[in-house]
Every structure is written in C-alpha cells, then in structure tokens.
C-alpha positions as CSV (number, residue, x, y, z in Angstrom):
1,M,175.9,127.3,299.3
2,S,175.3,124.9,302.1
3,Q,176.2,121.3,302.1
4,Q,172.5,120.4,302.2
5,S,171.8,122.5,299.1
6,E,174.8,120.9,297.2
7,D,173.6,117.4,298.2
8,R,170.1,118.3,296.9
9,L,171.5,119.7,293.7
10,D,173.6,116.5,293.2
11,R,170.5,114.3,293.7
12,I,168.6,116.4,291.3
13,E,171.4,116.1,288.7
14,R,171.6,112.4,289.2
15,N,167.8,112.1,288.8
16,L,168.0,114.2,285.7
17,E,170.8,112.1,284.3
18,R,168.9,108.8,285.2
19,H,165.7,110.2,283.6
20,A,167.7,111.3,280.5
21,E,169.3,107.8,280.2
22,E,165.9,106.1,280.6
23,S,164.5,108.5,278.0
24,N,167.3,107.7,275.6
25,Q,166.8,103.9,276.2
26,R,163.0,104.3,275.5
27,M,163.7,106.3,272.4
28,A,166.2,103.7,271.2
29,H,163.6,101.0,271.9
30,L,161.0,103.0,270.0
31,D,163.4,103.5,267.1
32,R,164.0,99.7,266.9
33,F,160.3,99.1,267.2
34,L,159.5,101.5,264.3
35,A,162.3,100.1,262.2
36,N,161.0,96.6,262.7
37,F,157.5,97.7,262.0
38,S,158.6,99.5,258.8
39,N,160.4,96.3,257.7
40,D,157.3,94.2,258.4
41,V,155.1,96.6,256.5
42,A,157.5,96.6,253.5
43,L,157.5,92.7,253.6
44,I,153.7,92.6,253.8
45,A,153.4,95.1,250.9
46,A,155.9,93.0,248.8
47,E,154.0,89.8,249.5
48,S,150.7,91.6,248.7
49,K,152.1,92.8,245.4
50,N,153.2,89.3,244.5
51,R,149.8,87.8,245.4
52,I,148.0,90.4,243.4
53,A,150.3,89.8,240.4
54,S,149.7,86.0,240.8
55,A,146.0,86.6,241.0
56,E,146.0,88.8,237.9
57,V,147.9,86.0,236.0
58,T,145.4,83.5,237.2
59,L,142.4,85.7,236.2
60,D,144.0,86.3,232.8
61,R,144.3,82.5,232.3
62,L,140.7,82.0,233.5
63,A,139.4,84.7,231.1
64,E,141.3,83.1,228.2
65,L,140.0,79.6,229.1
66,L,136.4,81.0,229.5
67,T,136.6,82.7,226.1
68,R,138.0,79.6,224.5
69,S,135.3,77.5,226.1
70,Y,132.6,80.0,225.0
71,H,133.8,79.8,221.4
72,Q,134.0,76.0,221.5
73,S,130.5,75.8,222.9
74,N,129.2,78.1,220.1
75,Q,130.9,76.0,217.5
76,R,129.4,72.8,219.0
77,L,125.9,74.4,219.1
78,D,126.3,75.5,215.4
79,R,127.3,71.9,214.5
80,I,124.3,70.5,216.5
81,E,122.0,72.9,214.7
82,E,123.4,71.8,211.3
83,L,122.9,68.1,212.3
84,V,119.4,68.7,213.6
85,A,118.5,70.6,210.3
86,R,120.0,67.8,208.2
87,N,118.2,65.1,210.2
88,G,115.0,67.0,209.9
89,Q,115.4,67.1,206.1
90,Q,116.2,63.4,206.0
91,L,113.2,62.6,208.1
92,Q,111.0,64.7,205.9
93,F,112.4,62.9,202.8
94,L,111.7,59.5,204.4
95,R,108.2,60.6,205.4
96,D,107.5,61.9,201.9
97,L,108.9,58.7,200.4
98,T,106.8,56.5,202.8
99,Q,103.7,58.6,202.1
100,G,104.2,58.2,198.4
101,H,104.7,54.5,198.7
102,I,101.6,54.0,200.8
103,S,99.4,56.2,198.7
104,Q,100.0,54.2,195.5
105,P,97.2,51.7,194.8
106,T,99.8,49.0,194.1
107,P,103.3,49.4,195.4
108,P,105.9,49.2,192.7
109,A,107.5,46.2,194.2
110,H,104.1,44.3,194.1
111,S,102.9,45.2,190.7
112,D,100.1,43.1,189.1
C-alpha cells in the first residue's frame, strides 16, 4: 500500500472514530433526556393522582353536605306545612267564632 492510501485510511479511521464518539455523546444525551422526561412524567402522574384523590374527597364531602342540606330543607318544609295547617285551623276557628258572635241577635256580653 502506498503512503497516500495509508494516510487516507488513517483519515477515514479518525473520521469514523470521531463520528462514533459524537454518536455516543448524542446517545448519552438522549438517554439523559429520556430519563429526565420519564421522571417528569412520573412526577406529573403522582401529582395528578394526588389531585384526583383530593378532588374525590372534596366531592364526597360536598355530596354529604348536599344530602344533609336536602334532608334539613325537607324537614323545614314539613314543619312549615304543619304550621300553615295549624294556623289555617286556628283562623277557621276564629272565623267561626266571630261569625257565631255576629249572627246572634244580642251578643252574650250585652244581654238584655
């Protein structure tokens, strides 16, 4: 082999070694990038799970409060209905009493 061929082969080997080293560096960089990305995804997933769990707890509390409020409202409405019915009876009694008093020719308190 001639000197020129050997020099050319040496340059080709150096270029191949340089390209191999650059490729190894790129692969190492990609490996670090993927590892960081995987860690970020894992952290985001954990945060999401925590947020979902917190939201579920909040929703459970709200559902409990809503149910309690609904029952309390129904109890109040039942109590109001009872009071309205009782007041209606009392008004009817007073109206009957007044009508009876007015319809008498001489009221009992003013007898002749």
